[in-house]
C-alpha positions in Angstrom: -11.6 -11.9 -15.0 -12.5 -14.7 -12.9 -9.0 -16.3 -11.5 -7.3 -19.2 -12.8 -4.0 -20.2 -13.0 -3.4 -18.5 -16.7 -4.1 -14.8 -14.6 -2.0 -15.6 -11.6 1.4 -14.2 -13.1 -1.0 -10.8 -13.4 -2.1 -11.4 -10.2 1.2 -11.9 -8.5 2.7 -8.7 -10.4 -0.3 -6.5 -9.4 0.7 -8.3 -5.5 4.0 -7.2 -5.8 3.4 -3.6 -7.4 0.8 -2.9 -4.9 3.5 -4.2 -2.2 6.1 -2.2 -3.6 4.3 1.4 -3.8 2.9 0.8 -0.4 6.9 0.5 0.7 8.2 3.3 -1.2 5.5 5.9 -0.2 5.1 4.4 3.1 8.8 5.5 3.8 8.9 8.7 2.1 5.7 9.5 4.4 7.7 8.1 7.4 10.7 9.9 7.0 9.1 12.9 6.0 6.7 13.3 8.8 8.2 11.3 12.1 12.0 10.9 11.0 13.0 14.6 10.4 13.8 15.7 13.3 16.0 12.6 13.4 17.6 12.8 10.1 21.3 13.5 11.3 21.4 10.7 13.6 22.4 6.8 12.8 19.3 5.1 13.0 17.3 6.5 10.5 19.9 7.3 8.3 19.6 3.7 6.6 15.6 3.9 5.5 16.1 6.3 2.7 17.5 2.8 0.8 13.9 1.5 1.4 12.4 4.0 -1.2 15.0 3.4 -3.2 14.4 -0.8 -3.2 10.4 0.3 -3.4 10.9 2.7 -6.1 12.7 0.1 -8.0 10.5 -3.2 -7.5 7.8 -0.7 -8.4 8.9 0.2 -11.7 9.8 -3.6 -12.6 6.8 -5.0 -11.6 5.0 -1.9 -13.2 6.8 -2.8 -16.7 5.7 -6.5 -16.1 2.5 -5.4 -15.3 2.1 -3.3 -18.6 3.5 -6.2 -20.7 0.8 -8.6 -19.2 -2.0 -5.9 -19.8 -1.1 -6.0 -23.5 -1.6 -9.3 -23.7 -5.0 -9.5 -22.0 -6.6 -6.7 -23.6 -5.0 -7.5 -27.1 -5.8 -11.5 -26.8 -2.6 -12.6 -28.3 -0.2 -15.1 -26.6 2.6 -12.7 -24.5 5.5 -13.3 -26.8 3.0 -12.0 -29.7 1.9 -9.2 -27.8 5.2 -8.1 -27.2 5.3 -5.6 -30.6 5.1 -1.8 -30.6 2.2 -1.6 -32.3 0.3 -3.4 -29.4 2.3 -1.8 -26.5 1.8 1.6 -28.1 -1.8 1.2 -28.4 -2.4 0.3 -25.0 -0.3 2.9 -23.5 -2.3 5.7 -26.2 -5.4 4.2 -26.1 -6.4 2.7 -22.7 -7.2 4.2 -19.2 -4.5 1.9 -18.0 -2.2 3.4 -20.7 -2.6 6.9 -19.6 -2.3 6.0 -15.6 1.0 3.9 -16.4 2.2 7.4 -18.1 1.3 9.2 -15.0 2.7 6.8 -12.9 6.0 6.9 -14.5 6.1 10.5 -14.5 5.8 10.1 -10.7 8.3 8.0 -10.2 10.6 10.8 -12.2 9.7 12.7 -10.0 10.3 10.8 -6.8 13.7 9.8 -8.3 14.9 13.3 -8.0 13.4 14.3 -4.8 15.2 11.4 -3.3 18.2 12.4 -5.2 17.9 15.7 -3.2 16.1 14.4 0.1 18.4 16.3 2.5 16.7 19.8 1.2 13.3 20.3 2.9 11.6 21.7 -0.7 12.6 18.2 -2.5 11.7 16.3 0.8 8.0 17.7 0.7 7.6 17.4 -3.1 8.6 14.4 -2.7 5.9 13.4 0.1 3.2 15.2 -2.3 4.6 12.8 -5.5 4.6 9.8 -3.3 1.0 10.3 -2.1 0.0 10.6 -5.9 2.1 7.2 -6.3 -0.1 5.8 -4.6 -3.4 7.7 -5.2 -3.4 7.0 -8.9 -3.7 3.2 -8.6 -7.2 4.0 -7.7 -7.2 4.2 -11.7 -6.1 0.5 -12.3 -8.8 -1.3 -10.4 -12.7 -1.3 -10.2 -12.7 2.0 -9.4 -11.7 3.5 -12.3 -14.4 1.7 -14.1 -17.6 3.1 -12.1 -19.3 5.6 -13.9 -20.9 8.6 -12.9 -21.5 10.1 -9.5 -20.8 6.9 -7.9 -17.7 6.8 -9.7 -16.4 9.7 -8.3 -17.3 8.6 -5.1 -15.4 5.6 -5.8 -12.3 7.0 -7.0 -12.0 8.9 -4.0 -12.8 6.7 -1.5 -10.3 4.0 -3.2 -7.3 7.2 -3.4 -8.2 8.0 0.4 -7.6 3.9 0.9 -4.5 3.8 -1.1 -3.1 6.5 0.4 -3.9 5.3 4.0 -3.0 2.1 3.4 0.3 3.1 2.1 1.6 5.2 5.0 0.6 2.6 7.7 1.6 -0.9 6.2 4.6 0.7 3.9 5.4 3.2 7.0 5.7 -0.3 9.7 8.7 -1.3 7.5 10.6 2.0 8.2 9.5 1.9 11.7 10.8 -1.6 12.2 14.2 -0.5 10.8 14.6 2.6 12.8 13.8 0.5 16.1 16.1 -2.3 15.1 18.6 0.7 14.7 18.0 2.2 18.1 17.7 -1.2 19.5 21.3 -1.9 18.6 22.5 1.7 19.1 20.4 1.7 22.7 19.1 4.9 21.3 15.7 4.7 23.3 14.6 8.5 22.7 14.7 8.2 18.9 12.5 4.6 19.1 10.1 6.6 21.5 9.9 9.8 19.4 9.0 7.6 16.4 6.5 5.3 18.4 4.3 8.2 19.2 4.3 10.2 16.1 3.8 6.8 14.2 1.1 5.9 16.4 -0.6 9.3 15.8 0.0 8.4 12.1 -1.8 4.9 12.5 -4.9 6.3 14.2 -5.1 8.5 11.4 -4.4 5.9 8.5 -7.4 3.6 10.4 -9.7 6.1 10.4 -9.4 6.7 6.4 -9.1 2.8 6.2 -12.6 2.6 7.7 -14.3 4.6 6.5 -13.5 4.3 2.8 -13.1 0.7 3.3 -17.0 0.8 4.0 -17.7 3.3 0.8 -15.7 0.4 -1.5 -17.5 -2.7 0.6 -21.0 -0.7 -0.3 -20.1 0.0 -3.8 -18.8 -3.4 -4.6 -20.7 -6.3 -2.9 -23.9 -4.1 -1.6 -25.4 -6.9 0.5 -24.4 -9.1 3.1 -25.4 -12.0 0.3 -22.6 -10.6 -1.9 -20.0 -10.7 1.5 -20.7 -14.3 2.0 -21.4 -16.1 -1.2 -19.0 -14.8 -3.7 -15.6 -15.2 -4.2 -15.0 -11.9 -3.9 -17.1 -11.2 -0.9 -15.4 -14.4 1.0 -11.4 -12.7 -0.1 -12.9 -9.5 1.3 -13.3 -11.1 4.9 -10.2 -12.7 5.1 -9.0 -9.1 4.1 -10.8 -8.0 7.0 -10.1 -10.6 9.5 -5.9 -10.1 8.6 -6.6 -6.3 9.7 -8.6 -6.8 12.6 -5.9 -8.3 13.5 -3.2 -5.5 12.8 -5.5 -3.3 14.5 -5.0 -5.7 17.8 -1.4 -5.7 17.3 -1.2 -1.5 17.0 -3.5 -1.7 20.1 -1.1 -3.6 22.2 1.3 -1.7 21.3 -0.3 1.1 21.6 -1.7 1.0 25.1 1.1 -1.5 26.7 4.5 -1.3 24.9 4.2 2.1 24.4 4.3 3.2 28.2 6.6 0.7 29.0 9.4 2.0 26.1 8.5 5.3 28.2 9.7 3.9 31.5 12.8 5.4 33.4 13.8 1.5 32.9 16.4 0.6 30.8 16.0 -2.7 31.0 12.1 -2.6 30.4 12.5 -0.5 27.6 15.1 -2.3 26.0 12.3 -5.9 26.3 9.7 -3.0 25.3 11.5 -2.2 22.3 12.2 -5.8 21.2 8.6 -6.9 21.5 7.3 -3.5 19.6 9.9 -4.8 16.8 8.3 -8.1 16.8 4.6 -7.2 16.9 5.3 -4.5 14.0 7.0 -7.4 11.7 3.9 -9.2 12.2 1.8 -6.2 11.4 3.9 -6.1 8.5 3.5 -9.8 7.1 0.2 -9.3 7.6 -0.5 -6.2 5.6 1.7 -7.6 2.9 -0.8 -10.6 3.1 -4.0 -7.7 2.7 -1.7 -6.7 -0.5 -1.8 -9.8 -2.1 -5.2 -10.0 -1.6 -5.9 -7.0 -3.0 -4.0 -7.5 -6.0 -6.5 -10.8 -6.8 -9.3 -8.9 -5.6 -9.0 -6.5 -8.4 -9.0 -9.3 -11.6 -12.4 -10.5 -9.9 -15.3 -9.5 -10.8 -17.2 -7.2 -7.5 -19.6 -9.1 -5.5 -22.3 -7.0 -6.3 -22.6 -7.7 -10.4 -22.4 -11.3 -9.9 -25.3 -11.3 -7.1 -27.4 -9.3 -9.6 -26.6 -11.7 -12.3 -27.8 -14.5 -10.1 -31.0 -12.9 -9.3 -31.7 -12.0 -12.9 -31.6 -15.6 -13.5 
C-alpha cells in the first residue's frame, strides 16, 4: 500500500518491531561472541537486560502489528476486526499469520535461553534462535511475495541482510553500555577487547549488507530511473545516505580511536573511549533511523513495479 496518514500506525509499529528485534538479536550476538570471555566482570553483566527489554518490546509491537494487519486484510475498521474469527483467519490462512506463529515459537525459545543464559548450551541455542528471529522478518516484506527462483534468491538475501543489520545496529546498543560501564570502572582492557571484536563483527556485517543490499536493490528497484523518480527509490537513497554516515563513523572508530584506546597513556585511552561512546551513539541513531525507513519501505510498492506501470501507460 502507498503511505498515507491512515497507514501511519502500521508504519510506526513495523519500525518499532524491526528496532526491537534488531536490539534483541544484536545483544544476543554481542554477548555470545564478544562479551562471553568477560561475563563474570561488571562491565558486561548489565547487557542481558537489553535482550529482555528488546524481547518485550518486540512481543508488544508484534501483537499490535498482527491486529493492524488483521484490520487491513479484512477491510474492516480496527474495532470490528478485533474478533476471534478475523484474527484466527489471519493466523491460520495467511503467510503473515504463519510467520507470526513461527516468531512466537522463537520468542518462547529465546525466553528459555535467556533465563538459562549462564549455561553454554542455552547461550548458543539462543544465538541460533536469535538469528532465526531476525531472518524470519524476511517473510513479512516484499521478499516473501517474490515468486520463482528470484523469490528464493530474494528471501535468502533479505534474511542475511536482516541478520547482518541486527548484528551491527543492535550490537551497537550493547557495545555502548559496555563501553560506558568500562569508562566508569576504568576497565580499559575490557573496552579494548569489546571494540576489537566488534570491529571484526562490523566488517563482516558491512560486507554482507553491501552484497545483499545490492541483490535487493536490483530486484526491487531495477534501474536508476526507479531509484531517482519513485518514492521508494528516494527513501532508499536516504537509507543509503544514513548507511554511509555509519560507515564513516565506523572507519573513524576503527582506524583512529581504536589505536588510541590501545595506547599506553591512561588519559589518551580515556579520551578515546569517550569519543568511541559518542560515535557509537550517533551510529545507533542512524541505524534506528534506517530501521524506521525499512518500516515504511515495506508498506510501499517496490520501485520496479511503479516504473513498469509508468512505461506500460
